Every structure is written in C-alpha cells, then in structure tokens.
N, C-alpha and C positions, 0 to 999 in steps of 0.2 A: 777148529786147526785152519789154519790162516794160506788163505788163495795162490795157489801157482797159480802161475800158467807153464809148460812143460816143450820143448820143444818134442818131431812125433818121434824121436829117436828115443828123446830121453824115454817118452811114452813105451815103447817099444819093448828097451831093455828095464821095465819099470812089470809090464803083464809078465813078462820071462822071469822075471827077477820069485814075482809072487805066484807064478804056475807051480816053478818051481819048487817053495815051498810050502803053498796047498797038496806039491804030492808027494812031498816026505813025512806027511798025518801029522801038520802042523793045524790050526783050527783056522777057519775065517779070519772070523776075530782080532786074533793076535794076530794074521797075515797083515791087515790093513789098516794096522795098529802099526808095525814094521815100517810099513809103507809111508804113512800119512796122510792114508786116500779112506773117502771118510766110502760106508759099501757104494753107498747111490751112482758113487764117480770109477768106482773099480770095476762095474756093471755096463753102464756105460764105453768106457775104455774098450775093456774087454768082448763086445759090442761091438763096437768100430774101430774097434784095430786090431783083435785077435788072431793069430796066426796068420800077421802081416813081419815085412823083412824092413827093417829100419829103412832103407829105401822105397819101399814102393809104399809107407809114411808118408814121407819123408814127397813119395811126389802125391799122393792123393791132396797134403793139403796145399799147391801148386797148383792142383789142378783145379782143386775148387777155388781156391786164390784168384785165377785166371778166369773162373766162369764166372766169378762173382761181379769182374771188371765186364764183360761181355754183356753182362744181364743192365747194368748202369748204361754203356753202352748204346743198347738193343730201345732200354726207356729214351735216352734221350733222343736217339735216331727216329721213334715212334711220338714224341712233343714235341718236338718240329715239324713233322710228317703233318699233325692235326693242326700248326697253328697256320704253314704256312697254304692246309683246305680253306682254314676257316675265315685266311684272309682275302682270296682267290670266289671264296660267296661270299662277303661284303657286313662279315654278320662280325665287327670284333664293334 
C-alpha cells in the first residue's frame, strides 16, 4: 500500500466509515482493505482519534505543532543561557 498523509478531518471521517462497516457485520480484514489501511495504522488512528470530532482533531494537530515550536524555542533559550554562563566563567 502506498503511504498517504491524511488531514485530521479525513482521519475522523475514515474512522467513522470504518466503524459503520464493522457495526454492519463486515469482518475487519474486509473493512481495512476497503479503506486501504493496514491494521497497525487502523489501531493507531483509532487510539489517537477515536471518539473525536473533525474540529477537535484539527485543533489537536494545531496544538501539537505549537507545542513542538515552543519546545524548540525553549531549547534555543537554554542553549543561549549556557553559552553566556560559560563566557562569564571564561571557559571558552
């Protein structure tokens, strides 16, 4: 199967469609084949996005990106602080 990048809204829709097929009595293998998803991906997405609405999933992705950006800024600030501390001690 070809690797795909899906937006959070697409993932939520995919999960809803899959759950509907499963509740209709279709076997998991058939559902996964129809949705073109591997079982490991299905389980991961279900764990991460299960029960979410489209807008909630989108907001989650936005918060993850913001969190990553803030962590990078903090790391840079800590590095600058360490450099200044070493320069004051004369260990350069």
